[in-house]
C-alpha positions as CSV (number, residue, x, y, z in Angstrom):
1,M,91.3,102.3,64.1
2,P,95.0,102.5,63.9
3,E,96.8,103.6,67.0
4,I,99.2,106.4,66.1
5,S,100.6,107.2,69.5
6,R,100.4,106.2,73.2
7,F,101.6,108.0,76.3
8,L,100.7,108.4,79.9
9,G,97.8,106.0,79.5
10,I,96.4,108.0,76.6
11,I,95.8,106.3,73.3
12,I,95.6,108.4,70.1
13,Y,94.1,107.0,67.0
14,L,92.7,107.8,63.5
15,N,89.9,106.0,61.8
16,F,90.1,104.7,58.2
17,K,87.6,106.3,55.8
18,E,86.5,108.9,58.4
19,H,84.4,112.0,57.7
20,N,85.8,115.5,57.4
21,P,87.0,117.7,59.0
22,P,90.3,116.1,59.7
23,H,90.4,114.9,63.4
24,F,91.9,112.4,65.7
25,H,90.4,110.4,68.6
26,A,91.9,110.0,72.1
27,R,91.0,107.6,74.8
28,Y,91.9,107.6,78.5
29,G,90.3,104.9,80.5
30,D,86.5,105.3,80.0
31,F,86.9,108.9,78.6
32,K,87.0,109.7,74.9
33,I,87.5,112.9,72.9
34,V,87.7,113.9,69.3
35,V,90.1,116.8,68.4
36,Q,89.8,118.6,65.1
37,I,93.3,118.8,63.7
38,E,93.1,122.2,61.9
39,T,91.3,124.1,64.7
40,G,92.0,122.2,67.9
41,I,88.3,122.1,68.8
42,V,87.7,119.3,71.3
43,E,84.5,117.3,71.6
44,G,83.9,115.0,74.5
45,K,85.1,114.8,78.1
46,F,88.6,114.1,79.5
47,P,90.2,114.7,82.9
48,K,91.8,118.1,82.9
49,R,95.4,116.9,83.2
50,A,95.0,114.3,80.5
51,L,93.4,116.8,78.2
52,S,96.3,119.2,78.7
53,H,98.7,116.4,77.8
54,V,96.8,115.6,74.6
55,L,96.6,119.3,73.6
56,E,100.4,119.7,74.2
57,W,101.1,116.7,72.1
58,Y,98.7,117.9,69.4
59,E,100.5,121.3,69.1
60,I,103.9,119.5,68.7
61,H,102.6,117.1,66.1
62,K,99.9,119.0,64.2
63,Q,101.6,118.7,60.8
64,E,102.3,115.0,61.2
65,L,98.6,114.4,62.2
66,L,97.4,116.1,59.0
67,Q,99.9,114.1,56.9
68,N,98.6,110.9,58.5
69,W,94.9,112.0,58.0
70,Y,95.5,112.5,54.2
71,S,97.6,109.4,53.9
72,I,95.1,107.2,55.6
73,E,92.3,108.7,53.5
74,A,94.2,108.1,50.2
75,T,96.1,104.9,50.8
76,G,95.3,103.5,54.2
77,D,99.0,104.0,55.2
78,F,100.1,105.9,58.3
79,T,103.1,106.4,60.5
80,K,103.4,106.3,64.2
81,I,103.9,109.6,65.9
82,N,106.3,110.0,68.9
83,P,104.6,110.1,72.3
84,L,104.7,113.1,74.6
85,E,107.9,113.1,76.5
């Protein structure tokens, strides 16, 4: 699972050869969530503040996430995405 970003103790990653719909995973300590890239639907549990950081980052980088999803699916290549500042 390639790590594509890390900020405030949150790790964002994508899986190779993952199922649709396009989504990314986030981990914060023992908490894990999956966020659908096209809709923003969140599955799993996260502390409220950490979730708000992930969703803020997601809104800023939605297009980059989709590009990474399709690139990983097609070639296995990806690019790191800037952390939330």
